[in-house]
MILUMGU-872784 format. One line per 10 residues: number of its first residue (from 1); for each residue x negated, y negated, z of N, C-alpha, C, O. Coordinates in steps of 0.2 Angstrom, whole numbers, padded with zeros to 4 digits. Atoms other than C-alpha are relative to their C-alpha. Layout:
MILUMGU-872784
NUM> X:Y:Z:X:Y:Z:X:Y:Z:X:Y:Z  ...
end
This chain:
MILUMGU-872784
1> 0000:0004:-0008:-0132:0114:0004:0006:-0004:-0001:0011:-0003:0002  -0005:0005:0002:-0123:0099:-0003:0005:0002:0000:0009:0000:0004  -0006:-0002:0003:-0109:0108:-0010:0005:0004:0006:0011:0003:0006  -0003:-0003:-0006:-0106:0119:0006:0003:-0006:0005:0008:-0005:0009  -0002:0005:-0005:-0106:0102:0016:0006:-0003:-0002:0011:-0004:0002  -0008:0003:0005:-0092:0095:0003:0005:0004:0003:0009:0001:0006  -0003:-0004:-0001:-0083:0109:0006:0003:0003:0008:0009:0006:0009  -0002:-0002:-0007:-0082:0111:0025:0005:-0004:0004:0005:-0010:0002  -0008:0004:-0002:-0067:0106:0036:-0003:-0007:0003:0001:-0012:0004  0002:0006:-0003:-0078:0092:0044:-0005:-0002:-0004:-0009:-0006:-0002
11> 0002:0003:0005:-0085:0087:0028:0002:-0006:-0002:0008:-0006:-0002  -0003:0006:0001:-0083:0070:0022:0004:-0001:-0006:0006:-0006:-0007  -0004:0001:0005:-0072:0074:0008:0008:0004:0003:0013:0003:0001  -0005:-0004:-0004:-0060:0085:0021:0003:-0007:0005:0009:-0009:0006  -0002:0003:-0005:-0061:0071:0033:0002:-0007:-0003:0007:-0010:0000  -0005:0003:0004:-0056:0058:0021:0006:0000:-0003:0010:-0005:-0005  -0007:-0002:0000:-0041:0067:0016:0004:0000:0004:0010:0000:0004  -0004:0000:-0007:-0036:0067:0033:0001:-0007:0001:0006:-0009:0002  -0002:0007:0000:-0037:0048:0034:0004:-0002:-0007:0007:-0007:-0006  -0005:-0001:0005:-0028:0049:0017:0007:0000:0002:0011:-0005:0001
21> -0004:-0005:-0003:-0015:0059:0024:0003:-0005:0004:0009:-0008:0003  -0004:0003:-0005:-0011:0048:0038:0000:-0008:-0001:0003:-0012:0003  -0001:0007:0003:-0012:0030:0028:0007:0001:-0005:0010:-0004:-0007  -0003:-0003:0006:0000:0040:0015:0006:-0002:0005:0011:-0006:0004  -0007:-0001:-0004:0013:0045:0030:0002:-0008:0004:0008:-0009:0007  -0003:0005:-0004:0013:0028:0038:0002:-0005:-0006:0007:-0009:-0004  -0002:0004:0006:0015:0019:0020:0006:0002:-0002:0010:-0001:-0005  -0007:-0004:0003:0029:0030:0017:0005:-0004:0006:0010:-0008:0004  -0002:0002:-0005:0035:0024:0034:0003:-0008:-0001:0009:-0011:0000  0001:0008:0002:0032:0005:0029:0006:-0002:-0004:0009:-0008:-0003
31> -0005:0002:0005:0044:0005:0014:0007:0001:0003:0011:-0003:0001  -0007:-0001:-0004:0059:0012:0025:0002:-0006:0006:0007:-0009:0008  -0002:0004:-0006:0056:0002:0040:0002:-0009:-0004:0007:-0012:-0003  -0002:0007:0003:0054:-0015:0028:0005:-0002:-0005:0006:-0007:-0007  -0007:0001:0005:0069:-0012:0018:0006:0000:0006:0012:-0003:0005  -0005:-0001:-0005:0079:-0008:0035:-0002:-0009:0004:0002:-0012:0006  0001:0008:-0003:0072:-0026:0042:0003:-0005:-0005:0006:-0009:-0002  -0001:0005:0004:0077:-0036:0027:0009:0001:-0001:0013:-0003:-0002  -0007:-0001:-0001:0095:-0027:0028:0003:-0003:0008:0009:-0005:0009  -0001:0002:-0005:0095:-0033:0044:-0001:-0007:0001:0000:-0010:0007
41> 0000:0008:0000:0094:-0051:0040:-0008:-0003:-0001:-0010:-0007:-0005  0008:0003:0003:0074:-0053:0040:-0002:0000:-0005:-0004:0004:-0009  0004:0000:0005:0067:-0062:0027:-0006:0000:0000:-0009:0003:0004  0007:-0003:0001:0051:-0062:0019:-0007:-0005:0003:-0013:-0004:0003  0005:0005:-0003:0043:-0076:0028:0001:0002:0009:-0003:0002:0013  0001:-0004:-0006:0049:-0067:0044:-0003:0006:0001:-0006:0008:0006  0004:-0007:-0001:0043:-0050:0041:-0008:-0002:-0001:-0012:0001:0002  0008:0001:0000:0026:-0058:0037:-0002:-0003:0006:-0008:-0001:0007  0002:0004:-0006:0025:-0068:0053:0000:0006:0007:-0002:0005:0012  0000:-0005:-0004:0029:-0052:0062:-0006:0005:0000:-0009:0008:0004
51> 0007:-0006:0002:0016:-0040:0054:-0005:-0004:0003:-0008:-0002:0007  0006:0003:-0003:0003:-0053:0057:0000:-0003:0006:-0005:-0004:0009  -0003:0005:-0006:0009:-0062:0071:-0003:0006:0006:-0008:0005:0009  0003:-0003:-0003:0008:-0046:0081:-0006:0004:0000:-0009:0005:0005  0007:-0003:0002:-0007:-0038:0074:-0006:-0004:0002:-0011:-0002:0004  0006:0004:-0001:-0018:-0053:0077:0000:-0003:0009:-0005:-0005:0012  0000:-0002:-0007:-0012:-0053:0096:-0003:0005:0003:-0005:0004:0008  0003:-0007:-0003:-0019:-0036:0099:-0006:-0001:-0002:-0010:0002:0001  0008:0000:0002:-0035:-0040:0088:-0005:-0006:0004:-0011:-0006:0004  0004:0006:-0002:-0040:-0056:0097:-0006:0003:0005:-0011:-0001:0004
61> 0007:0000:-0002:-0053:-0048:0108:-0004:0004:-0004:-0010:0005:-0001  0006:-0003:0003:-0062:-0038:0095:0000:-0005:-0006:-0005:-0004:-0010  0002:0007:0005:-0060:-0054:0083:-0006:-0003:0003:-0011:-0003:0000  0004:0003:-0004:-0069:-0062:0097:-0007:0004:0000:-0012:0001:-0001  0005:-0006:0000:-0082:-0047:0097:-0005:-0003:-0006:-0011:-0004:-0007  0004:0000:0007:-0084:-0048:0078:-0001:-0008:-0002:-0004:-0010:-0007  0000:0007:0003:-0083:-0067:0076:-0006:-0002:-0006:-0005:-0004:-0011  0005:0003:0005:-0099:-0070:0067:0000:0004:-0007:-0004:0003:-0012  0000:-0003:0005:-0095:-0057:0055:0006:-0002:-0006:0007:-0001:-0012  -0007:0001:0003:-0077:-0064:0051:0000:-0006:-0005:0004:-0006:-0010
71> 0000:0006:0004:-0080:-0081:0043:-0006:0000:-0006:-0012:-0001:-0005  0005:0001:0004:-0088:-0079:0026:0005:0002:-0005:0010:0005:-0004  -0003:0001:0007:-0082:-0079:0007:0004:0007:-0001:0009:0007:-0004  -0004:-0006:0002:-0078:-0061:0006:0004:0002:0004:0008:0006:0002  -0006:0000:-0004:-0066:-0060:0021:0004:-0005:-0001:0010:-0004:-0001  -0006:0003:0001:-0058:-0074:0016:0004:0002:-0007:0010:0001:-0009  -0002:-0002:0008:-0055:-0067:-0001:0005:0006:0002:0011:0006:0000  -0006:-0006:0000:-0048:-0050:0005:0005:-0002:0004:0010:0002:0004  -0006:0001:-0003:-0037:-0059:0017:0005:-0005:-0005:0011:-0004:-0005  -0004:0001:0004:-0031:-0069:0004:0004:0003:-0005:0009:0001:-0008
81> -0003:-0006:0004:-0027:-0054:-0007:0004:0004:0003:0010:0004:0002  -0004:-0006:-0003:-0025:-0040:0004:0005:-0001:0004:0009:0004:0004  -0003:0002:-0004:-0016:-0050:0017:0006:-0005:-0002:0012:-0003:-0004  -0005:0005:0003:-0007:-0065:0012:0004:0000:-0008:0010:-0001:-0009  -0002:-0002:0007:-0004:-0061:-0007:0004:0005:0000:0010:0004:-0001  -0004:-0007:-0001:0001:-0043:-0004:0007:-0001:0004:0012:0000:0001  -0005:0001:-0002:0013:-0048:0009:0005:-0003:-0002:0011:-0001:-0001  -0005:0004:0002:0022:-0062:0002:0002:0005:-0006:0008:0007:-0005  -0005:-0003:0006:0026:-0052:-0014:0003:0007:0003:0009:0009:0001  -0004:-0007:-0001:0030:-0034:-0005:0006:-0003:0005:0010:0001:0005
91> -0007:-0001:-0003:0043:-0042:0007:0005:-0004:-0003:0011:-0004:-0002  -0005:0003:0005:0050:-0054:-0007:0002:0006:-0004:0008:0004:-0006  -0001:-0006:0004:0052:-0038:-0017:0005:0004:0004:0011:0006:0002  -0003:-0002:-0004:0059:-0031:-0002:0008:-0001:0000:0013:0002:-0001  -0008:0005:-0001:0074:-0044:-0001:0003:0000:-0006:0009:-0003:-0006  -0005:0002:0006:0079:-0042:-0019:0000:0008:-0003:0005:0009:-0006  -0002:-0005:0003:0077:-0023:-0023:0001:0007:0005:-0001:0007:0011  -0002:-0004:-0006:0082:-0007:-0015:-0007:0005:0001:-0012:0005:-0003  0006:-0002:-0001:0069:0004:-0006:-0002:0006:-0004:-0008:0008:-0003  0001:-0006:0006:0071:0018:-0020:-0004:-0004:-0006:-0008:0000:-0008
101> 0004:0004:0003:0063:0004:-0032:-0008:0000:0003:-0013:0003:0001  0007:0001:-0004:0049:0001:-0019:-0003:0005:0000:-0009:0005:-0003  0002:-0007:0001:0047:0019:-0018:-0004:0002:-0006:-0009:0005:-0005  0002:-0003:0006:0042:0022:-0036:-0005:-0005:-0002:-0011:-0003:-0004  0003:0004:0002:0034:0006:-0040:-0006:-0002:0004:-0012:-0002:0001  0006:0002:-0004:0023:0001:-0025:-0006:0007:-0001:-0012:0005:-0003  0004:-0005:0002:0014:0019:-0026:-0001:0002:-0006:-0007:0004:-0008  -0001:-0003:0006:0018:0023:-0042:-0006:-0005:-0005:-0010:-0003:-0009  0005:0004:0004:0008:0008:-0049:-0007:-0001:0003:-0012:-0003:0001  0006:0001:-0005:-0005:0008:-0036:-0006:0005:-0005:-0012:0002:-0006
111> 0005:-0003:0003:-0015:0022:-0046:-0001:-0003:-0007:-0007:-0001:-0009  0003:0004:0005:-0015:0012:-0062:-0004:-0005:0001:-0010:-0005:-0001  0004:0005:-0002:-0020:-0003:-0055:-0006:-0001:0003:-0010:-0006:0002  0005:-0001:-0004:-0032:0003:-0043:-0005:0003:-0006:-0011:0004:-0004  0005:-0004:0005:-0041:0012:-0057:-0001:-0005:-0006:-0006:-0004:-0010  0003:0002:0005:-0041:-0001:-0068:-0005:-0006:0005:-0011:-0007:0003  0006:0004:-0005:-0049:-0014:-0053:-0004:0003:0002:-0008:-0001:0004  0004:-0005:-0003:-0060:-0001:-0048:-0007:-0001:-0006:-0013:-0001:-0006  0006:0000:0006:-0068:-0001:-0065:-0003:-0006:-0003:-0008:-0006:-0006  0003:0009:0001:-0069:-0021:-0066:-0003:-0001:0003:-0008:-0004:0002
121> 0004:0004:-0007:-0074:-0025:-0049:-0005:0005:0003:-0010:0003:0004  0006:-0005:-0005:-0082:-0009:-0041:-0004:0005:-0005:-0008:0009:-0002  0006:-0002:0003:-0091:-0002:-0056:0002:0010:-0001:-0002:0014:-0003  -0002:-0007:0000:-0082:0015:-0055:0003:0003:-0007:0007:0000:-0010  -0001:0001:0006:-0082:0023:-0072:0005:0006:0000:0004:0011:0004  -0006:-0004:0001:-0066:0034:-0078:-0001:0004:-0005:-0002:0001:-0010  0000:-0004:0005:-0065:0051:-0089:0006:-0002:-0004:0011:-0006:-0003  -0006:0002:0005:-0053:0051:-0103:0006:0004:0004:0012:0002:0003  -0006:-0003:-0003:-0041:0061:-0092:0003:-0005:0005:0009:-0005:0007  -0001:0007:-0004:-0041:0047:-0081:0006:-0005:-0004:0012:-0005:-0002
131> -0004:0004:0005:-0034:0036:-0095:0007:0003:-0002:0012:-0001:-0004  -0005:-0004:0003:-0023:0050:-0101:0006:-0001:0007:0012:-0003:0006  -0005:0001:-0005:-0014:0049:-0083:0003:-0007:0000:0009:-0007:0001  0000:0007:-0002:-0014:0031:-0082:0007:0000:-0007:0013:-0003:-0006  -0006:0002:0006:-0002:0031:-0099:0006:0003:0002:0012:0000:0001  -0006:-0003:-0002:0010:0045:-0092:0002:-0003:0006:0008:-0004:0007  -0002:0003:-0005:0011:0036:-0076:0004:-0009:-0002:0009:-0012:0001  -0004:0004:0003:0015:0020:-0087:0005:0001:-0002:0010:-0003:-0001  -0007:-0003:0001:0028:0028:-0094:0005:0000:0003:0010:-0001:0001  -0005:-0002:-0006:0037:0032:-0080:0003:-0007:0002:0009:-0008:0003
141> -0002:0008:-0002:0037:0013:-0075:0003:-0005:-0004:0007:-0010:-0002  -0003:0004:0005:0042:0007:-0090:0006:0002:-0001:0010:-0001:-0005  -0007:-0003:0002:0057:0019:-0090:0004:-0004:0007:0009:-0008:0006  -0003:0005:-0006:0062:0011:-0072:0002:-0006:-0002:0008:-0008:-0001  -0001:0006:0003:0060:-0005:-0079:0005:-0004:-0005:0008:-0009:-0004  -0005:-0001:0006:0069:-0002:-0094:0009:0000:0004:0013:-0004:0003  -0006:0001:-0003:0084:0004:-0083:0004:-0003:0004:0010:-0002:0005  -0002:0004:-0003:0085:-0008:-0072:0002:-0007:-0003:0007:-0010:-0001  -0003:0005:0005:0086:-0022:-0085:0007:0000:-0004:0010:-0004:-0006  -0006:-0001:0004:0100:-0012:-0095:0005:0001:0006:0010:0000:0004
151> -0006:-0002:-0005:0111:-0008:-0079:0001:-0004:0006:0007:-0005:0008  -0002:0003:-0007:0107:-0018:-0064:-0005:-0006:0000:-0009:-0007:0005  0005:0006:0002:0097:-0035:-0071:0000:-0003:0008:-0006:-0006:0009  0002:0003:-0008:0100:-0041:-0051:-0007:0001:0003:-0009:-0003:0008  0006:-0003:-0004:0085:-0030:-0047:-0008:-0002:-0003:-0014:-0001:0000  0007:0001:0004:0072:-0036:-0059:-0004:-0005:0003:-0010:-0004:0004  0006:0004:-0004:0064:-0050:-0049:-0004:0003:0005:-0010:0002:0005  0002:-0003:-0005:0062:-0039:-0033:-0005:0005:-0004:-0011:0006:-0001  0006:-0003:0003:0053:-0026:-0046:-0005:-0005:-0002:-0010:-0004:0001  0006:0005:0002:0041:-0040:-0053:-0005:-0001:0008:-0011:0000:0008
161> 0003:0001:-0007:0037:-0044:-0034:-0004:0007:0002:-0010:0008:0004  0006:-0008:-0002:0031:-0025:-0032:-0004:0000:-0003:-0010:0002:-0001  0005:0001:0006:0022:-0028:-0048:-0006:-0003:0003:-0012:0000:0003  0006:0005:-0003:0013:-0042:-0041:-0004:0003:0007:-0010:0002:0007  0003:-0003:-0006:0010:-0034:-0024:-0005:0006:-0002:-0010:0006:0001  0005:-0005:0002:0002:-0019:-0032:-0006:-0004:-0004:-0012:-0002:-0002  0006:0004:0003:-0010:-0030:-0042:-0004:-0003:0007:-0010:-0002:0008  0006:0003:-0005:-0016:-0039:-0026:-0003:0006:0004:-0008:0005:0005  0000:-0004:-0003:-0017:-0023:-0017:-0007:0005:-0002:-0011:0008:0001  0006:-0001:0004:-0028:-0016:-0032:-0006:-0003:0002:-0011:0000:0004
171> 0005:0004:0000:-0039:-0029:-0031:-0003:0000:0007:-0009:0001:0008  0003:0000:-0008:-0041:-0029:-0011:-0003:0009:-0001:-0009:0009:0001  0004:-0005:0001:-0046:-0011:-0014:-0006:0001:-0003:-0011:0003:0000  0007:-0001:0003:-0059:-0012:-0028:-0006:-0004:0004:-0012:-0001:0005  0004:0004:-0005:-0066:-0025:-0017:-0005:0002:0006:-0010:0002:0007  0003:-0004:-0005:-0067:-0015:-0002:-0006:0006:-0002:-0011:0007:0001  0004:-0003:0002:-0075:-0003:-0012:-0008:-0002:-0002:-0013:0001:-0002  0006:0005:0003:-0088:-0015:-0020:-0004:-0001:0004:-0010:-0001:0003  0005:0003:-0006:-0094:-0022:-0004:-0001:0004:0005:-0005:0003:0009  0001:-0006:-0005:-0093:-0007:0007:0000:-0004:0007:-0005:-0004:0010
181> -0001:0004:-0006:-0087:-0017:0022:0001:0005:0007:0004:0011:0005  -0001:-0004:-0005:-0086:-0008:0039:0008:-0002:0001:0011:-0007:0000  -0007:-0001:0001:-0067:-0003:0041:0002:-0006:0005:0005:-0011:0002  -0002:0003:-0005:-0064:-0012:0058:-0001:-0009:-0002:0003:-0013:-0002  0002:0007:0004:-0073:-0029:0050:0006:-0003:-0005:0008:-0009:-0005  -0004:0002:0006:-0062:-0029:0035:0007:0000:0003:0011:-0004:0001  -0006:0000:-0001:-0046:-0025:0044:0000:-0006:0006:0006:-0009:0006  -0002:0006:-0005:-0048:-0039:0058:-0001:-0005:-0003:0001:-0011:-0002  0001:0005:0003:-0056:-0050:0045:0008:-0003:-0004:0009:-0008:-0006  -0005:0001:0004:-0039:-0048:0036:0005:-0004:0004:0007:-0010:0002
191> -0005:0003:-0005:-0028:-0051:0050:-0001:-0006:0001:0004:-0011:0000  0001:0008:-0001:-0037:-0066:0056:0002:-0005:-0006:0006:-0010:-0005  -0001:0006:0005:-0038:-0076:0039:0006:-0001:0000:0008:-0006:0000  -0006:0001:0001:-0020:-0071:0036:0004:-0005:0006:0008:-0009:0006  -0003:0005:-0004:-0015:-0076:0053:0001:-0008:0001:0005:-0011:0003  0003:0008:-0002:-0024:-0093:0053:0002:-0004:-0006:0003:-0010:-0006  -0001:0006:0007:-0019:-0099:0035:0009:0001:0000:0011:-0002:-0005  -0006:-0001:0002:0000:-0093:0037:0005:0000:0006:0011:-0001:0005  -0007:0001:-0005:0008:-0094:0055:0000:-0005:0002:0006:-0007:0005  -0002:0006:0000:0005:-0112:0056:0004:-0003:-0004:0008:-0007:-0001
201> -0004:0002:0005:0014:-0115:0041:0006:0003:0002:0011:-0001:0002  -0005:-0003:-0001:0028:-0103:0046:0003:-0002:0007:0010:-0003:0007  -0003:0003:-0005:0030:-0110:0064:0003:-0008:0000:0007:-0011:0004  -0001:0007:0001:0031:-0128:0058:0005:-0002:-0007:0009:-0007:-0007  -0003:0002:0004:0039:-0128:0042:0004:0006:-0005:0008:0004:-0010  -0004:-0006:0003:0047:-0111:0035:0006:0000:0004:0006:-0002:0010  -0005:-0001:-0003:0064:-0107:0039:-0001:0008:0003:-0005:0012:0001  0002:-0006:-0004:0067:-0091:0051:0007:0002:0002:0011:-0002:0004  -0005:-0004:-0002:0080:-0078:0054:-0002:0004:0007:0002:0009:0007  0002:-0003:-0006:0073:-0071:0071:0005:-0001:0003:0008:0004:0004
211> -0007:0000:-0005:0088:-0077:0081:0006:0004:-0001:0009:0007:0004  -0005:-0004:0004:0100:-0067:0069:0000:0007:0001:0004:0011:0000  0000:-0008:-0002:0093:-0050:0075:-0001:0002:0005:-0003:-0002:0010  -0002:-0003:-0007:0094:-0039:0089:-0009:0001:0003:-0014:0001:-0002  0007:-0001:-0005:0077:-0037:0102:-0003:0007:-0003:-0009:0008:-0003  0002:-0007:0002:0078:-0019:0095:-0003:0000:-0006:-0009:0004:-0006  0004:0000:0006:0073:-0022:0078:-0006:-0004:0000:-0011:-0001:-0002  0006:0003:-0001:0061:-0036:0082:-0005:0004:0004:-0011:0002:0003  0007:-0005:-0004:0051:-0023:0093:-0001:0006:-0004:-0007:0007:-0006  0001:-0004:0006:0053:-0010:0081:-0004:-0002:-0006:-0008:0001:-0009
221> 0005:0002:0004:0047:-0021:0068:-0007:-0001:0001:-0012:0001:-0003  0006:0001:-0002:0034:-0027:0077:-0006:0005:0001:-0012:0005:-0001  0004:-0007:-0001:0027:-0010:0082:-0002:0003:-0007:-0008:0005:-0007  0000:-0003:0007:0028:-0003:0064:-0005:-0005:-0004:-0010:-0003:-0007  0002:0004:0007:0023:-0018:0053:-0008:-0003:0004:-0013:-0004:0000  0005:0003:-0001:0009:-0026:0065:-0005:0005:0003:-0011:0003:0003  0005:-0004:0000:0002:-0010:0072:-0001:0006:-0003:-0007:0007:-0005  0001:-0006:0005:0005:0006:0062:-0002:-0003:-0007:-0008:-0001:-0010  0002:0001:0007:0005:-0003:0044:-0005:-0005:-0001:-0008:-0005:-0006  0006:0007:0003:-0007:-0019:0047:-0005:0005:0003:-0009:0006:-0001
231> 0007:-0002:-0005:-0020:-0009:0061:-0002:0006:-0004:-0006:0006:-0008  0000:-0009:0001:-0019:0010:0059:-0001:0001:-0006:-0006:0003:-0009  -0001:-0003:0007:-0014:0013:0042:-0006:-0006:-0005:-0008:-0004:-0011  0006:0004:0003:-0028:-0002:0036:-0005:0003:0001:-0009:0004:-0004  0006:-0003:-0001:-0041:0008:0045:-0001:0005:-0004:-0006:0005:-0008  0001:-0006:0003:-0037:0024:0038:0000:-0001:-0006:-0003:0003:-0010  0002:0000:0008:-0036:0018:0021:-0005:-0002:-0002:-0007:0000:-0008  0007:0002:0001:-0052:0009:0022:-0004:0006:-0001:-0007:0009:-0006  0004:-0006:-0002:-0060:0024:0029:0001:0006:-0007:-0004:0010:-0010  -0003:-0005:0006:-0051:0035:0015:-0004:-0002:-0007:-0006:0002:-0011
241> 0002:0004:0006:-0057:0023:0002:-0009:0002:-0001:-0012:0003:-0006  0008:-0002:-0001:-0076:0026:0008:-0002:0004:-0001:-0007:0005:-0004  0002:-0007:0001:-0077:0044:0009:0004:0003:-0005:0001:0009:-0007  -0002:-0003:0007:-0066:0048:-0006:-0003:-0006:-0005:-0009:-0006:-0006  0000:0005:0006:-0066:0034:-0019:0007:-0005:0000:0012:-0004:0003  -0005:0002:-0002:-0054:0022:-0022:0005:0001:-0006:0010:-0001:-0006  -0004:-0001:0005:-0047:0029:-0038:0003:0007:0002:0009:0009:0000  -0002:-0008:-0004:-0045:0048:-0028:0006:-0003:0003:0012:-0002:0002  -0004:0002:-0005:-0037:0038:-0015:0008:-0004:-0005:0013:-0003:-0003  -0007:0003:0003:-0024:0028:-0028:0003:0006:-0003:0009:0006:-0004
251> -0004:-0005:0002:-0021:0047:-0034:0005:0002:0004:0010:0003:0002  -0004:-0004:-0005:-0015:0052:-0018:0005:-0004:0003:0009:-0001:0007  -0006:0004:-0001:-0004:0038:-0016:0006:0003:-0004:0012:0002:-0002  -0005:-0001:0005:0007:0046:-0029:0005:0005:0004:0010:0006:0002  -0006:-0003:-0004:0015:0056:-0014:0005:-0004:0003:0010:-0001:0004  -0005:0005:-0004:0023:0042:-0006:0006:-0001:-0003:0011:-0001:0000  -0007:0000:0002:0037:0040:-0019:0004:0005:0001:0010:0005:0002  -0005:-0005:-0003:0043:0057:-0015:0002:0000:0005:0008:0002:0007  -0003:-0001:-0006:0043:0056:0002:0006:-0006:0002:0011:-0005:0005  -0005:0005:-0004:0051:0039:0005:0006:-0001:-0005:0011:-0002:-0002
261> -0007:0000:0003:0064:0039:-0011:0004:0005:0002:0010:0004:0002  -0004:-0005:-0003:0070:0055:-0004:0002:-0002:0006:0007:0002:0008  -0003:0002:-0005:0072:0047:0013:0004:-0006:0001:0008:-0008:0005  -0004:0006:0001:0079:0031:0007:0008:0002:-0001:0013:0000:0002  -0007:-0002:0003:0094:0041:-0001:0006:0000:0006:0010:-0005:0006  -0004:-0002:-0007:0102:0048:0017:-0001:-0007:0004:0005:-0009:0006  0000:0006:-0003:0096:0031:0026:0003:-0006:-0001:0006:-0009:0004  -0004:0005:0001:0103:0018:0016:0005:0000:-0005:0008:-0005:-0007  -0007:0000:0005:0116:0026:0005:-0003:-0001:-0007:0002:-0001:-0012  0002:0001:0006:0104:0023:-0010:0001:0005:-0006:0002:0011:-0004
271> -0001:-0007:0004:0106:0033:-0026:-0006:-0001:-0006:-0008:-0006:-0008  0005:-0003:0005:0094:0042:-0037:0003:0000:-0006:0006:0005:-0008  -0001:0001:0007:0097:0035:-0054:-0004:0006:-0006:-0010:0007:-0006  0005:-0004:0003:0091:0047:-0069:-0006:-0004:-0003:-0010:0000:-0006  0006:0004:0002:0079:0033:-0074:-0005:0001:0005:-0011:0002:0004  0005:0000:-0005:0072:0032:-0057:-0003:0008:0001:-0009:0009:0002  0001:-0008:0001:0071:0053:-0057:-0007:-0001:-0004:-0013:-0001:-0001  0003:-0001:0005:0063:0053:-0073:-0008:-0003:0000:-0013:0000:-0002  0004:0003:0000:0052:0039:-0070:-0006:0003:0007:-0012:0005:0006  0003:-0004:-0005:0046:0046:-0052:-0005:0006:-0001:-0010:0008:0002
281> 0003:-0007:0001:0042:0064:-0060:-0007:-0004:-0005:-0012:-0002:-0003  0006:0002:0005:0030:0054:-0074:-0004:-0003:0004:-0010:-0002:0003  0007:0003:-0006:0020:0044:-0060:-0003:0004:0004:-0009:0004:0005  0004:-0004:-0004:0018:0058:-0050:-0004:0006:-0004:-0010:0007:-0002  0005:-0003:0005:0011:0069:-0064:-0004:-0004:-0003:-0010:-0001:-0003  0006:0004:0004:0002:0055:-0072:-0005:-0001:0006:-0011:0000:0005  0005:0002:-0005:-0006:0051:-0055:-0006:0005:0001:-0012:0005:0001  0003:-0007:-0002:-0010:0069:-0051:-0004:0003:-0005:-0010:0004:-0005  0005:-0003:0007:-0016:0075:-0069:-0006:-0007:-0002:-0011:-0005:-0005  0003:0005:0003:-0025:0059:-0073:-0006:-0001:0005:-0011:-0002:0002
291> 0004:0004:-0004:-0034:0054:-0056:-0004:0005:0005:-0008:0003:0009  0001:-0006:-0004:-0036:0072:-0047:-0007:0002:-0002:-0007:0005:-0007  0007:-0004:0002:-0056:0078:-0047:0002:0004:-0002:0007:0008:-0001  -0001:-0006:0003:-0058:0090:-0057:-0002:0006:0003:0002:0011:0002  0003:-0005:-0005:-0067:0102:-0044:0007:0001:0006:0006:0005:0010  -0003:-0002:-0007:-0052:0100:-0031:0004:0004:-0002:0005:0009:0002  -0004:-0006:0000:-0039:0110:-0039:-0004:0008:0002:-0002:0012:0007  0005:-0006:-0001:-0052:0124:-0040:-0002:0003:0007:-0002:0009:0009  -0001:-0001:-0005:-0055:0122:-0024:0005:0002:0006:0003:0005:0010  -0007:-0002:-0002:-0037:0123:-0018:0002:0007:-0002:0005:0011:0002
301> -0001:-0007:0003:-0036:0139:-0029:-0004:0005:0005:-0001:0010:0008  0004:-0004:-0003:-0050:0146:-0020:0002:0001:0008:-0001:0006:0011  0000:0000:-0005:-0045:0144:-0004:0008:0005:0002:0010:0006:0008  -0006:-0002:-0001:-0028:0153:-0006:-0002:0008:-0002:0002:0013:-0002
end
């Protein structure tokens, strides 16, 4: 009976996969929209302010209702890691490296870093196949980094920022799993903590390029960064992690490089280099082979 419930179209695994796919599609758009913003002269400081400024304005009523649940050490840690830390590093990366690099490094490294963090902080045990998949994915990342240093050293700092962003997100994911927080509480908490810590500094001390960008670009960035990428995507992501697990969600993130890198080429005129193509192939193969649950492939075959 339990097995039938898991296979049901409305079972927890099926629902978790729906949340996961929504998060993946939004994350793909996040890479493309963020790169478009930096190409339009928005800096890291501006992108972070747009992301959390828009989100906190929308979430003020809910933050007030949940105010007694938001001010504790766990929410503070999640905000520092998954909000401020991730945001600073990822937008710094978009300033310095093309979207194709982000498409590989962000979702490509996440299965690796999430698996390691989930083992260390959430107590998830990994089979030998997971570590084999991590080794394959790691080789793909190393190939891209080696090609970057050999042919275009100007991008290495951006790639490093993407690596640091992945480490922040992996820790955030593992802590979500370990602490089992309500999705809305976790999302509102991250937004409120990040906005309270960052926006006063941004408005008083940091440079801004908002005046150099069109209202159309600002509105589109606010909608995507503040609503879809921060609120909707985080709710879907937290729910997927809870219904599946951190490692399986990390494996599904391997779909993002294929979607976002493929779209970055026609949208931004970026090139698919041999190292990027090989690295993407290895990352996708390693993520799927290493982290896909053993019974899932059999279930898909049985449905055909």
